[in-house]
C-alpha positions, 0 to 999 in steps of 0.5 A: 500499500502506498504511503498516504503522505506520498501524495503531498511530495513536491516534485520538480518539473523544470528543475532549472527554474525550480518549477514544481508540481505545486507551482504548476497547480498554483498557476493552474488554479489562477488559470481556471479562475481567470478563464472561468470568470472571463468565460462566465461574464463574456456576454454580461447578459441582463438575464444571466445564464448558468455560468454568469449566475454562478459568477454573480453569486460568488461576487455577491457572497464575498461582497456581502461578507466583506461589507458585513465585517468592515462596512462600506469602507471596506469594499476597497479591499474587495478585489483582494479578498475576492482573489484570496477566496477564489484562489483558496476555493479553487485550489482546494477543489482542484486537490479533490480530483484524483491524481491532482496536487493540493497546494493548500495542504502545504503550510508554506503556501497557506502561511504565505497567504496569511502573511500577505493578509496580515502584512496588508493589515499592518501596512494599510493600518499605518498608512491610514492611521499612523501611530494611532494604529497601535491603539489596536493593542490598547483597549479602552477602559482598561485600568492603568496597572493592568494595561501593560499585561493587556498590551502584551496579550493583544500583541501576542494575539495579533502576531499569532494570527498568521499562524492560526490562519495558515494552520487551520487551512493546512491541517484541515486539507492535509488530514482530509486527504490522508483519511481518504487515502487510508480508506481507499487503501483499505478497499484495495487491500481487502479486494487484493486479499480475496476470499471472505475479506473481499466481502468487507471491501464495501465498508471502507468504500462507503466510508471513502465516499462519505469522506469524499462528500465531507471533503468537498464541504470542508474545501468550501468551508475552509475557503469561507472561513479564511475569507471571513477571518481576512475580513475581520482582520482588515476591519482592524486596519480600518477601525483600529480602536476597540 
């Protein structure tokens, strides 16, 4: 039985430029997003077809999520948030296709996305508010003697955001794919054993099918969670006061 970890190995495709299977599927995800949205919106019909309806639903969904978290002022970040949502969602769903590579199962990818989010928050926060952005770490109404401890806690909490944001996405995609590989291996092993054991093969097969359905749900849900948290963090850049 092949190791369930083997599916996550990064393999070079063009070693001269360090282009790997991970790079290929990241480029592929971007190509699917750009091509799909261009194809869906090419007619811009007043009465949208199926593809245009899907594109509009995705647009409105992300816009509504961002507006709820940050207000109308936060809509300036819509292209950034929509791009993140579509990339994570597409990369997750592409990884569900057998034989394809799941880029979001590598922590370096998810951590890079998280650093991009937090970096945007910090840079925009200081650009708009200057040193008043540091008010994010100083809650109002806290007694003076308690303030140093609260500031340290708030600072640690802020610095841990990229870690929690990246690990949540990475761990969910990694664990789900490992579980699928393990149950699929059970099916093959039981069928290969023959005899009475082959009769038991439908059990892990049914579990693998159920896990597959759950993984599709998790793939969409994790893209949504990543987007919601991004919107919440961007709200801190827009309104740093507690």
